[in-house]
C-alpha positions as CSV (number, residue, x, y, z in Angstrom):
1,M,6.8,-7.4,-31.7
2,G,4.1,-5.1,-30.3
3,I,3.2,-7.5,-27.5
4,L,6.9,-7.7,-26.5
5,W,7.2,-3.9,-26.3
6,T,3.9,-3.8,-24.3
7,V,5.3,-6.3,-21.8
8,L,8.7,-4.6,-21.6
9,I,7.3,-1.1,-21.1
10,G,4.6,-2.4,-18.7
11,F,7.2,-3.9,-16.6
12,V,9.2,-0.7,-16.5
13,I,6.2,1.3,-15.6
14,G,5.2,-1.2,-12.9
15,A,8.7,-1.3,-11.4
16,L,8.8,2.5,-11.3
17,A,5.5,2.6,-9.5
18,Q,6.6,0.1,-7.0
19,W,9.9,1.9,-6.5
20,F,8.1,5.2,-5.8
21,M,5.8,3.5,-3.4
22,P,7.8,0.8,-1.5
23,G,6.1,-1.5,0.9
24,K,5.2,-5.1,1.4
25,G,3.7,-5.6,-1.9
26,R,3.3,-9.1,-3.1
27,G,3.9,-9.8,-6.7
28,G,6.6,-10.8,-9.1
29,F,7.3,-10.1,-12.7
30,I,3.7,-10.9,-13.9
31,V,2.0,-8.7,-11.3
32,T,4.4,-5.9,-11.9
33,T,3.9,-6.1,-15.7
34,L,0.2,-6.2,-15.4
35,L,0.2,-3.3,-13.0
36,G,2.3,-1.3,-15.5
37,V,0.2,-2.1,-18.5
38,A,-3.1,-1.4,-16.6
39,G,-1.6,1.7,-15.0
40,S,-0.7,3.1,-18.4
41,W,-4.2,2.4,-19.7
42,F,-5.7,3.9,-16.5
43,G,-3.5,7.0,-16.8
44,S,-4.5,7.6,-20.4
45,F,-8.2,7.1,-19.4
46,I,-7.9,9.7,-16.6
47,L,-5.4,12.2,-17.9
48,G,-6.0,12.1,-21.7
49,R,-5.0,10.2,-24.8
50,R,-1.2,10.5,-24.7
51,V,0.1,10.6,-21.2
52,G,3.7,9.5,-21.5
53,L,5.8,8.0,-18.9
54,V,4.8,10.3,-16.0
55,G,1.1,9.8,-16.6
56,S,1.5,6.0,-16.9
57,V,3.5,5.9,-13.6
58,I,0.8,8.0,-11.9
59,G,-1.9,5.6,-13.2
60,A,0.1,2.6,-12.0
61,I,0.6,4.2,-8.5
62,I,-3.1,4.8,-8.2
63,L,-3.8,1.2,-9.1
64,L,-1.0,0.0,-6.7
65,V,-2.7,1.9,-3.9
66,L,-6.0,0.3,-4.7
67,F,-4.5,-3.1,-5.1
68,R,-2.8,-2.9,-1.7
69,F,-5.9,-1.5,0.0
70,L,-8.0,-4.4,-1.3
71,N,-5.3,-7.0,-0.5
72,N,-5.0,-5.7,3.1
73,R,-8.7,-5.5,3.6
74,D,-9.1,-9.2,2.7
75,K,-6.6,-10.2,5.4
76,Q,-8.5,-8.5,8.2
């Protein structure tokens, strides 16, 4: 049950991050979920042990900016 919650919360965090930062981002459910899970981990790494929803979304936005930068750089 823990993995299911991780996937569900990761998707919500990733979807919120993409909603706050709209653009031509490629990625479906899997990329959004991985972005949310990694963003939550990254937010807790940067901001402290228990960051909550806001810190998780901030971490996901930072990773989304980095992902889009690297993705656009490869196309040039």
